C-alpha positions in Angstrom: -8.4 -4.7 7.0 -5.1 -4.5 8.7 -5.1 -1.5 11.1 -1.6 -0.4 10.2 -2.5 0.3 6.6 -3.4 4.0 6.3 -5.2 6.0 3.7 -2.6 7.3 1.3 -4.5 10.0 -0.6 -5.2 13.6 0.2 -6.8 14.9 2.3 -6.0 11.9 4.6 -2.3 12.9 4.2 -1.4 16.4 3.2 0.9 15.6 0.3 1.4 12.9 -2.2 2.2 9.5 -0.7 5.9 8.5 -0.9 7.2 5.3 -2.4 8.1 4.2 1.1 4.5 4.7 2.4 3.1 2.7 -0.6 5.6 -0.1 0.0 4.9 -0.2 3.7 1.1 -0.5 3.0 1.8 -3.3 0.4 4.0 -5.1 2.9 1.3 -5.0 5.6 -1.3 -6.2 3.1 0.9 -9.2 2.0 1.7 -10.0 5.7 -2.0 -10.0 6.5 -3.1 -12.1 3.5 -0.3 -14.6 3.8 -0.4 -14.9 7.5 3.4 -14.5 7.7 5.3 -11.6 9.3 8.4 -12.8 7.5 8.4 -15.6 4.9 10.6 -18.7 5.0 13.5 -18.5 2.7 11.8 -20.7 0.1 8.9 -18.2 0.0 10.9 -15.0 0.1 11.0 -14.4 -3.7 7.2 -14.7 -4.2 6.6 -12.6 -1.0 8.8 -9.8 -2.3 7.3 -10.0 -5.7 3.8 -9.7 -4.3 4.9 -6.6 -2.2 6.4 -5.0 -5.3 3.3 -5.7 -7.5 0.9 -4.4 -4.9 3.0 -1.3 -4.4 2.9 -0.7 -8.2 -0.9 -1.2 -8.2 -1.2 1.2 -5.3 0.9 3.8 -7.2 -1.3 3.4 -10.3 -4.5 3.7 -8.3 -3.3 6.9 -6.5 -2.0 8.4 -9.8 -5.4 7.7 -11.4 -7.7 9.0 -8.7 -9.4 12.3 -9.3 -10.2 14.0 -6.0 -12.9 16.6 -6.5 -13.5 19.4 -4.0 -11.2 20.8 -1.4 -12.9 18.9 1.4 -13.1 15.4 -0.3 -13.6 12.7 2.3 -12.2 9.1 2.5 
């Protein structure tokens, strides 16, 4: 896994993850999987779409998780 992708659920972070944090994690994932830090112009649209879709999936995941216990671990 890419080292700059951090855990986005409590207790790893004290409050709910922001849209910016979810997008940053999605961007890092797409960069890692594609092998491109920045896509060529002809790949920009699909790159951006992948980031948006992964950020949306991340939001749904975090919204759906049920964290039990005050000291839940990652």
